[in-house]
C-alpha positions in Angstrom: -36.6 -119.1 -26.0 -36.5 -116.0 -23.8 -34.8 -117.9 -20.9 -32.2 -119.4 -23.3 -31.4 -116.0 -24.7 -31.1 -114.5 -21.3 -28.7 -117.3 -20.3 -26.5 -116.6 -23.2 -26.4 -112.8 -22.9 -24.3 -111.3 -20.1 -24.7 -107.6 -20.7 -27.3 -105.7 -18.7 -28.8 -103.7 -21.6 -28.4 -106.7 -23.9 -30.7 -108.8 -21.6 -33.2 -105.9 -21.4 -33.3 -105.6 -25.2 -33.6 -109.3 -25.6 -36.5 -109.6 -23.2 -38.3 -106.6 -24.7 -37.9 -107.9 -28.3 -39.2 -111.3 -27.3 -42.1 -109.9 -25.5 -43.2 -108.0 -28.6 -43.0 -111.3 -30.6 -44.7 -113.5 -27.9 -47.6 -111.0 -27.4 -47.7 -109.8 -31.0 -47.6 -106.2 -29.8 -45.7 -103.1 -30.6 -46.3 -101.6 -27.1 -43.8 -102.8 -24.5 -41.7 -101.0 -21.9 -39.2 -102.0 -19.3 -38.4 -99.7 -16.4 -35.5 -99.9 -14.0 -35.0 -98.4 -10.6 -31.9 -96.5 -9.6 -32.0 -96.7 -5.8 -29.1 -94.3 -5.2 -30.6 -91.4 -7.1 -34.3 -92.2 -6.5 -35.0 -92.3 -10.3 -36.7 -94.8 -12.6 -35.0 -95.2 -15.9 -36.9 -96.2 -19.1 -34.5 -98.8 -20.4 -36.8 -100.1 -23.2 -39.9 -98.4 -24.6 -41.8 -99.3 -27.8 -45.0 -97.7 -28.9 -46.9 -98.6 -32.0 -43.9 -100.7 -33.1 -41.4 -97.8 -32.8 -38.7 -97.4 -30.1 -39.0 -94.3 -28.0 -36.2 -92.5 -26.1 -38.0 -91.2 -23.1 -36.3 -89.5 -20.1 -36.0 -90.9 -16.6 -38.4 -89.8 -13.9 -38.4 -89.5 -10.1 -39.7 -92.4 -8.1 -42.7 -91.7 -5.9 -42.9 -94.3 -3.1 -46.4 -93.1 -2.1 -47.8 -93.6 -5.6 -50.4 -96.4 -5.8 -48.5 -98.1 -8.6 -45.3 -98.2 -6.5 -47.1 -99.6 -3.4 -48.8 -102.4 -5.4 -45.6 -103.4 -7.1 -43.6 -103.4 -3.8 -46.2 -105.9 -2.5 -45.2 -108.3 -5.2 -48.5 -107.8 -7.0 -49.1 -107.2 -10.7 -50.9 -104.1 -11.8 -53.7 -104.3 -14.4 -55.6 -101.3 -15.7 -58.0 -102.3 -18.4 -59.4 -98.8 -18.9 -57.9 -95.3 -19.3 -59.6 -94.2 -16.1 -58.1 -97.0 -14.1 -54.7 -96.3 -15.5 -54.8 -92.6 -14.6 -56.2 -93.4 -11.1 -53.2 -95.8 -10.5 -50.7 -93.2 -11.6 -50.0 -94.6 -15.0 -50.8 -91.6 -17.1 -48.9 -91.4 -20.4 -45.4 -89.8 -20.2 -44.7 -86.6 -22.2 -44.1 -87.7 -25.8 -46.1 -90.9 -25.5 -49.8 -91.8 -26.1 -52.1 -92.9 -23.4 -52.8 -96.6 -23.5 -56.3 -98.0 -23.1 -55.1 -101.2 -21.3 -51.9 -101.7 -19.3 -50.2 -104.6 -17.5 -47.2 -103.9 -15.3 -45.5 -106.6 -13.2 -42.6 -106.2 -10.8 -39.1 -107.6 -11.3 -37.5 -108.7 -8.0 -34.2 -110.1 -6.9 -35.1 -111.7 -3.6 -37.0 -108.9 -1.8 -35.4 -106.1 -3.7 -37.6 -104.4 -6.3 -35.4 -104.0 -9.4 -37.9 -102.7 -11.9 -41.0 -103.5 -13.9 -42.1 -105.0 -17.2 -45.2 -103.6 -18.9 -47.5 -104.3 -21.9 -49.8 -101.8 -23.3 -52.7 -101.7 -25.8 -53.6 -98.4 -27.5 -56.5 -99.8 -29.5 -58.9 -101.2 -27.0 -59.8 -101.5 -23.3 -60.2 -104.8 -21.4 -57.3 -106.1 -23.6 -55.5 -108.2 -20.9 -56.6 -111.1 -18.7 -55.1 -113.6 -16.3 -53.2 -115.5 -18.9 -51.2 -112.5 -20.0 -50.6 -111.6 -16.4 -49.2 -115.1 -15.6 -47.0 -115.2 -18.6 -45.6 -111.7 -18.1 -45.0 -112.5 -14.5 -43.0 -115.6 -15.4 -40.9 -113.7 -17.8 -40.3 -110.9 -15.3 -39.1 -113.5 -12.7 -36.7 -114.9 -15.2 -35.5 -111.4 -16.0 -34.8 -110.7 -12.3 -32.8 -113.9 -12.0 -30.8 -113.2 -15.2 -30.0 -109.6 -14.2 -29.1 -110.7 -10.7 -26.7 -113.2 -12.2 -25.2 -110.4 -14.3 -24.7 -108.3 -11.2 -23.1 -111.2 -9.3 -20.9 -112.0 -12.3 -19.7 -108.4 -12.6 -19.0 -108.2 -8.8 -17.1 -111.5 -8.9 -15.2 -110.3 -12.0 -14.3 -107.0 -10.3 -13.3 -108.8 -7.1 -11.0 -111.1 -9.0 -9.5 -108.1 -10.8 -8.9 -106.4 -7.4 -7.4 -109.7 -6.1 -5.0 -109.9 -9.0 -3.9 -106.2 -8.6 -3.5 -106.7 -4.8 -1.5 -109.9 -5.4 0.8 -108.0 -7.7 1.3 -105.2 -5.2 2.0 -107.8 -2.4 4.5 -109.5 -4.6 6.3 -106.2 -5.2 6.3 -105.4 -1.5 7.2 -108.8 -0.2 10.8 -108.0 0.6 9.6 -105.2 3.0 6.5 -106.9 4.3 8.0 -109.0 7.1 9.9 -106.2 8.7 7.2 -103.6 8.5 4.5 -106.0 9.6 6.6 -106.8 12.7 6.9 -103.1 13.5 3.2 -102.6 13.0 2.5 -105.5 15.3 4.6 -103.8 18.0 2.9 -100.5 17.3 -0.6 -102.1 17.7 0.5 -103.6 21.0 2.2 -100.5 22.4 -0.2 -97.7 21.8 0.8 -95.7 24.8 4.6 -96.1 24.7 7.1 -95.5 21.9 10.0 -97.4 23.4 9.1 -100.9 22.2 8.4 -99.6 18.7 11.7 -97.7 18.5 13.6 -100.8 19.6 11.9 -103.0 17.0 12.6 -100.5 14.2 16.2 -100.4 15.1 16.4 -104.2 15.4 14.9 -104.4 11.9 17.3 -101.9 10.5 20.2 -103.7 12.0 19.0 -107.0 10.4 18.1 -105.6 6.9 20.7 -103.0 6.1 24.0 -104.8 6.8 24.8 -101.8 9.0 27.4 -101.0 11.6 25.1 -98.8 13.7 21.5 -97.6 13.8 20.4 -94.4 15.5 17.2 -92.6 16.3 17.1 -88.9 17.1 14.2 -86.7 18.2 13.8 -82.9 18.4 13.2 -82.0 22.0 11.1 -79.3 23.5 14.0 -76.9 23.3 14.3 -77.4 19.6 17.6 -79.3 19.9 18.3 -82.7 18.2 18.6 -85.3 21.0 19.9 -88.9 20.8 17.0 -91.2 21.6 18.5 -94.6 20.7 21.7 -96.0 19.3 22.4 -99.7 18.4 25.8 -101.1 17.4 25.4 -104.2 15.3 27.5 -107.3 15.5 29.2 -106.1 12.2 30.1 -102.8 13.8 31.4 -104.4 17.0 33.4 -106.9 15.0 34.9 -104.1 12.9 35.9 -101.8 15.7 36.1 -104.0 18.8 34.2 -103.4 22.0 36.5 -100.8 23.5 36.5 -98.6 20.4 32.8 -99.1 20.0 32.2 -98.0 23.6 34.5 -95.0 23.2 32.7 -93.9 19.9 29.3 -94.2 21.6 30.5 -92.1 24.5 31.8 -89.5 22.2 28.5 -89.4 20.2 26.4 -89.1 23.3 28.6 -86.2 24.6 27.6 -83.9 21.7 23.9 -84.4 22.0 21.5 -82.6 22.3 22.9 -80.3 19.6 21.5 -77.4 17.5 19.9 -78.3 14.2 22.0 -76.1 11.9 24.7 -77.9 9.9 23.2 -81.4 10.6 21.7 -84.0 8.3 18.5 -83.5 10.1 18.3 -79.9 9.0 18.9 -80.9 5.4 16.2 -83.5 5.5 13.7 -81.3 7.2 14.3 -78.7 4.6 14.0 -81.1 1.6 11.5 -83.6 3.2 13.4 -86.6 1.8 15.8 -89.4 2.6 19.5 -88.4 2.3 22.4 -90.7 1.8 26.2 -90.5 1.4 28.6 -93.2 0.2 31.6 -91.6 1.9 31.0 -89.1 4.6 34.6 -87.9 4.6 34.9 -87.3 0.9 31.5 -86.9 -0.6 30.4 -83.3 -1.5 27.5 -81.8 0.4 28.1 -83.7 3.7 27.1 -81.5 6.6 30.0 -80.1 8.6 29.0 -81.8 11.9 28.9 -85.2 10.2 32.3 -84.8 8.5 33.9 -83.5 11.7 32.5 -86.4 13.7 34.0 -88.9 11.2 37.3 -87.0 11.4 37.4 -87.2 15.2 36.7 -91.0 15.0 39.3 -91.4 12.3 37.0 -93.4 10.1 34.7 -93.0 7.1 31.6 -94.8 6.3 28.4 -94.8 4.2 25.3 -93.2 5.9 21.6 -93.1 5.1 19.1 -91.1 7.1 15.3 -90.5 6.8 13.3 -87.7 8.3 10.5 -88.1 10.8 7.9 -85.6 9.5 4.6 -84.7 11.1 2.3 -82.2 9.4 5.3 -80.9 7.3 7.5 -80.4 10.4 10.6 -82.3 11.2 10.4 -84.1 14.6 13.3 -86.5 14.3 15.5 -88.7 12.1 16.5 -92.3 11.8 19.9 -93.2 10.4 22.1 -96.2 9.5 25.8 -96.5 8.8 27.7 -99.2 7.0 31.2 -100.0 5.9 32.1 -98.5 2.5 33.2 -102.0 1.4 29.5 -103.0 1.7 28.3 -99.9 -0.3 25.6 -100.5 -2.9 27.6 -99.1 -5.8 30.5 -96.9 -6.7 28.3 -93.9 -6.3 25.6 -95.0 -3.8 26.0 -96.3 -0.3 22.5 -97.7 -0.2 20.0 -98.9 -2.9 16.7 -97.2 -3.8 14.9 -100.1 -2.1 16.8 -99.4 1.1 16.0 -95.7 0.8 12.3 -96.6 0.6 12.5 -99.1 3.4 14.2 -96.7 5.8 11.5 -94.1 4.8 8.9 -96.7 5.8 10.5 -97.2 9.1 10.7 -93.4 9.7 7.0 -93.2 8.9 6.3 -96.0 11.4 8.3 -94.2 14.0 6.1 -91.1 13.4 3.0 -93.3 13.7 4.2 -94.7 17.1 5.0 -91.1 18.3 1.6 -89.8 17.3 -0.2 -92.8 18.6 1.4 -92.4 22.0 0.6 -88.7 21.9 -3.0 -89.1 20.8 -3.5 -92.0 23.3 -2.1 -90.0 26.2 -4.0 -86.9 25.2 -7.2 -88.9 24.8 -6.6 -90.5 28.2 -6.0 -87.1 29.7 -9.0 -85.6 28.0 -11.2 -88.5 29.1 -10.0 -88.2 32.6 -10.6 -84.4 32.6 -14.0 -84.9 31.1 -14.9 -87.6 33.6 -13.8 -85.4 36.4 -15.6 -82.4 35.0 -18.8 -84.4 34.5 -18.5 -85.7 38.1 -18.1 -82.2 39.5 -21.0 -81.0 37.4 -23.1 -83.9 38.7 -22.3 -82.8 42.2 -23.2 -79.2 41.3 -26.5 -80.2 39.9 -27.2 -82.3 43.0 -26.3 -79.6 45.5 -27.9 -76.4 44.4 -28.1 -75.0 48.0 -24.8 -76.1 49.4 -21.3 -75.4 47.8 -19.5 -77.7 50.3 -19.9 -81.0 48.4 -18.8 -79.2 45.2 -15.7 -77.8 46.9 -14.9 -81.2 48.3 -15.2 -82.8 44.8 -13.0 -80.1 43.2 -10.1 -80.3 45.6 -10.2 -84.1 45.6 -10.1 -84.2 41.8 -7.7 -81.4 41.3 -5.0 -82.7 43.6 -4.9 -86.0 41.6 -5.2 -84.7 38.0 -2.8 -81.8 38.6 -0.1 -83.9 40.3 -0.3 -81.8 43.4 0.4 -82.7 47.0 -2.4 -80.6 48.5 -5.3 -78.6 47.1 -7.4 -76.0 49.0 -10.4 -73.9 48.4 -10.6 -70.7 50.5 -13.5 -68.3 51.0 -13.0 -64.6 51.6 -14.8 -62.7 54.3 -14.1 -59.0 54.8 -10.5 -58.8 55.8 -9.8 -62.5 56.3 -10.0 -65.8 54.4 -10.6 -69.3 55.6 -10.2 -72.9 54.3 -13.5 -74.3 53.0 -12.2 -77.6 51.6 -8.8 -79.4 51.4 -7.5 -82.7 50.0 -4.3 -84.6 49.5 -3.7 -87.6 47.1 -4.7 -89.8 50.1 -8.2 -88.1 50.5 -10.0 -85.2 52.1 -8.4 -83.2 54.9 -10.6 -83.3 58.0 -12.2 -80.0 58.9 -10.6 -80.0 62.4 -7.1 -80.0 60.7 -7.9 -76.8 58.7 -5.6 -73.9 59.5 -7.2 -71.0 61.3 -8.5 -68.0 59.4 -5.8 -65.8 58.0 -5.7 -62.0 57.4 -5.8 -60.6 53.9 -2.4 -59.2 54.0 -0.1 -59.5 50.9 3.0 -58.9 53.1 2.0 -61.8 55.4 1.0 -64.6 52.9 0.9 -65.6 49.2 -2.8 -66.2 49.0 -3.5 -62.6 50.0 -1.4 -61.4 47.0 -3.7 -63.3 44.6 -6.8 -62.1 46.5 -5.7 -58.4 46.3 -4.4 -58.5 42.8 -7.4 -60.7 41.6 -4.9 -62.4 39.3 -3.4 -65.9 39.1 -0.2 -66.3 41.1 2.2 -69.0 39.8 5.3 -69.7 42.0 7.1 -72.7 40.6 10.1 -72.6 42.8 10.0 -71.3 46.4 13.7 -71.8 46.9 14.6 -68.9 44.6 12.2 -66.3 45.9 11.7 -64.4 49.1 9.0 -66.0 51.2 6.6 -64.2 53.6 6.5 -65.3 57.2 3.5 -67.5 56.7 5.1 -69.4 53.7 8.5 -69.7 55.5 6.7 -71.5 58.3 4.6 -73.9 56.2 7.6 -74.6 53.9 9.5 -75.7 57.0 6.6 -77.7 58.3 5.3 -79.4 55.1 8.2 -79.1 52.6 6.2 -77.0 50.1 8.3 -75.8 47.2 5.8 -74.6 44.5 2.3 -73.3 44.3 -0.5 -72.1 42.1 -3.2 -69.6 43.3 -6.3 -68.9 41.3 -8.7 -66.2 42.7 -12.5 -66.4 42.4 -13.4 -63.0 41.1 -17.1 -62.0 40.8 -18.2 -58.5 39.8 -14.7 -57.1 40.5 -14.4 -58.6 44.0 -12.4 -61.6 45.0 -14.7 -64.0 46.9 -12.5 -67.0 47.2 -9.3 -68.8 46.0 -8.1 -72.2 44.9 -4.6 -73.2 45.9 -2.5 -76.1 44.6 0.9 -76.9 46.2 3.7 -79.3 45.5 6.5 -80.6 47.6 9.0 -80.2 44.8 10.0 -77.2 42.7 8.1 -77.7 39.4 6.1 -75.3 37.2 2.5 -76.0 36.4 2.3 -76.6 32.6 -0.1 -74.6 30.4 -2.4 -77.6 30.2 -2.4 -78.0 33.9 -3.2 -74.3 34.4 -6.0 -74.5 31.9 -7.4 -77.5 33.8 -7.0 -75.7 37.1 -8.9 -72.7 35.7 -11.7 -75.0 34.7 -12.0 -76.3 38.3 -11.9 -72.7 39.5 -14.7 -71.9 37.0 -16.8 -74.8 38.3 -16.3 -73.6 41.9 -17.6 -70.2 40.7 -20.6 -71.8 39.1 -21.4 -73.6 42.3 -21.1 -70.4 44.3 -23.2 -68.5 41.9 -25.8 -71.3 41.6 -26.1 -71.4 45.4 -26.4 -67.6 45.6 -29.1 -67.4 42.9 -31.0 -70.4 44.4 -31.0 -68.8 47.8 -32.0 -65.4 46.4 -34.8 -66.9 44.4 -35.9 -68.9 47.4 -35.9 -65.9 49.6 -37.7 -63.8 47.0 -40.3 -66.5 46.7 -40.8 -66.8 50.4 -41.1 -63.0 50.6 -43.7 -62.9 47.9 -45.6 -65.8 49.5 -45.6 -64.0 52.9 -46.8 -60.8 51.3 -49.5 -62.6 49.5 -50.6 -64.3 52.7 -50.7 -60.9 54.5 -52.7 -59.4 51.7 -55.1 -62.3 51.9 -55.6 -61.8 55.6 -56.1 -58.0 55.0 -58.8 -58.8 52.5 -60.5 -61.2 54.9 -60.4 -58.9 57.9 -61.4 -55.4 56.8 -62.7 -54.4 60.3 -60.2 -56.1 62.6 -56.4 -55.4 62.3 -55.4 -58.0 64.9 -55.3 -60.9 62.5 -53.3 -58.8 60.2 -50.8 -57.9 62.9 -50.5 -61.5 63.9 -49.9 -62.7 60.4 -47.3 -60.0 59.6 -45.5 -60.8 62.8 -45.4 -64.6 62.1 -44.2 -64.1 58.5 -41.5 -61.6 59.6 -40.2 -64.0 62.3 -40.1 -66.9 59.8 -38.4 -65.0 57.0 -35.8 -63.4 59.4 -35.1 -66.5 61.4 -36.3 -64.8 64.6 -37.5 -66.5 67.7 -39.5 -63.7 69.2 -41.5 -60.9 67.6 -43.6 -57.9 68.8 -45.7 -55.2 67.2 -46.7 -51.9 68.8 -49.0 -49.0 67.9 -48.3 -45.4 68.8 -50.7 -42.6 69.8 -48.0 -40.0 69.7 -47.1 -40.3 73.4 -47.3 -44.0 74.2 -46.5 -47.2 72.5 -49.2 -49.9 72.9 -48.4 -53.7 72.5 -50.5 -55.1 69.6 -48.9 -58.5 69.2 -46.3 -60.5 71.0 -45.2 -64.0 69.6 -42.7 -66.7 70.4 -42.9 -66.7 74.2 -44.8 -68.6 76.9 -48.2 -67.4 78.1 -46.7 -66.3 81.3 -44.0 -64.2 79.5 -46.6 -62.8 77.2 -48.7 -61.6 80.2 -45.6 -60.2 81.9 -44.6 -58.2 78.7 -48.2 -57.0 78.2 -48.2 -55.7 81.7 -45.3 -53.4 80.9 -47.3 -51.6 78.2 -48.1 -49.0 77.3 -44.7 -47.4 77.5 -43.8 -43.8 77.0 -42.0 -43.0 73.8 -39.3 -41.4 75.9 -38.6 -44.7 77.7 -35.6 -45.5 75.5 -36.9 -48.9 74.5 -35.9 -50.1 71.0 -39.5 -49.9 69.8 -39.8 -46.3 71.1 -36.6 -45.4 69.4 -37.7 -46.8 66.1 -40.9 -44.8 66.4 -39.3 -41.5 67.4 -36.4 -41.8 64.9 -38.7 -43.1 62.1 -35.8 -45.5 61.1 -34.7 -49.0 61.8 -32.8 -49.5 65.1 -30.7 -52.6 65.7 -28.7 -54.0 68.7 -26.5 -56.7 67.1 -25.6 -58.1 70.5 -27.7 -56.8 73.5 -25.4 -58.5 76.0 -22.6 -56.2 75.0 -24.8 -53.2 75.4 -25.1 -52.3 79.1 -27.7 -49.6 78.3 -30.2 -52.0 76.9 -33.4 -51.5 78.9 -34.3 -55.1 79.0 -30.8 -56.5 79.6 -31.9 -58.7 82.6 -34.8 -60.2 80.6 -32.4 -60.8 77.6 -30.0 -62.7 79.8 -32.7 -64.7 81.3 -34.4 -65.5 77.9 -31.1 -65.8 75.9 -31.7 -62.9 73.6 -28.8 -61.7 71.5 -29.9 -59.6 68.5 -32.8 -57.2 68.4 -34.1 -55.2 65.4 -37.0 -52.8 65.3 -38.5 -50.9 62.3 -41.1 -48.2 62.4 -44.6 -48.5 60.9 -44.8 -45.3 58.7 -47.9 -43.7 57.2 -47.4 -40.5 55.3 -44.0 -40.0 56.9 -45.4 -40.4 60.4 -44.6 -43.3 62.7 -47.7 -45.1 63.9 -46.1 -48.1 65.5 -43.2 -50.5 65.3 -42.3 -54.1 64.5 -39.4 -55.8 66.3 -37.8 -59.2 66.1 -35.4 -61.0 68.4 -32.8 -63.7 67.7 -31.4 -65.9 70.4 
């Protein structure tokens, strides 16, 4: 009886009420409830609740997935609580406004593996009221309820789908006259994402076929804000009416006036109103723009015209227009029908789609290329923390390709000169042996110096119209350079380098190109700064390590200074890249050799035999002690007064540095190091 009733009832609540009523009859009880889960909102709705034979209207409550009752039901298990304590323990305490039952059965209702809700029986008079028989019977009814309600859901979905199909069929029927043409255009759009030409041609072909027109034209607003003729098609009808010679003459005349300013054009009217504009008779209708009327007068003809604006984000970017013989006009007052107005507007919208698709595609490709290049350079930066050369090589190699340049250079500044660190052409890296020699920082001599001195970008798009310094005149004659962009590397107010991009043709770098070039410049700066910080950190760590080692030796040798001297001298030589080192101690009149490293035993004995020396001897160690300040000979071979010049030539010494050992302002010795 319950299953038969559910089969006959199709409404959701009707089935719930039917099942609830039948359960009260079958089980001779006035305590039945049916709960339903709302998965979207996480609520459980009390769709049917009877207590003591009276229907209650109880509110929904939040579902708790961690509650014992929910876990048991999700496991396809019935829930039986034959005492009040069991019910409360399982989370089945009475809701507000209801009495606590003494015995409860609750079985799940499933559709497949989806828990839809529960069916419950309660007994308020006694505990231990329910057994296996009631559980089985209630489970059977719950299963039937799940099937019935799933059928209702499927029926409603099917009904809704059929309704949507009917509506869609009606819409397709209304649009059938336009569908073929617009579908063909869309097909071309999908196959020509990066180029607008094929789409424009297809649109004009469709207009030619569908509008009984004489001519079809497409016009676009160019970068200068002028209306430019993009395409014009003369149809067989137009050619038949005017003949080939007159048609060619009319097209030549039309092309001669474009690009033209927007004022007094149909385009300006459409951009202002944002709608399609048509005229039955361009010579005699009121409101025809002056430029259109004059054009018809020059041709000595009149015609009907229809034009639709190409609008993007509320801005006019072009128009599409058709003309036809007045004899083929739609009516005495209209040259084209409302359907034709709508169709031309559709074609205009599709032209906009093609334009924006191409723009977005090209911008996406450019952005992807830029991001890929940037990521590759950043990868090189991360992999070369101690050497900027791989980064410079990657930057010039990428910049020369992405910025449509013929050569790219990175220069480094050193005092009053600058030199090439990396160079590339579209064919690859420039070998180091082909780098030009170091150049002076002289703004009168070369363009790079002007960017270095000003610390500002220098953009020279056409060398043929400016006065060139001597250096640029020479390289223009040699390599045909006609434009350049210079971007200085400025750190803490000082120019430390420069990126240069040159072209063999006079052409300005666009804003996008300059922004991209600046990003490459910034990456070069990152690499330089990373390398500097890495080296400074490494040097600081080495110095700290050396200091710690010396302190360790001091702590281990409180009565003997020789191990300390030896350690200090070794660490000083290592940190300073020296090949020979010496330490002396002074008694106020003589300097005594305390340590001498980096030489053979024979040379060591020879040197030791020359000590002690008088502080008046003029040696570099004696000078450091007497002057209580560092003394340096950057190149001893260029200093004829150097006391050990012969020994320096024999051993290959070049640079010598000596610093005093000071205690309370008094020199007590010296430390000296020598580089080859």
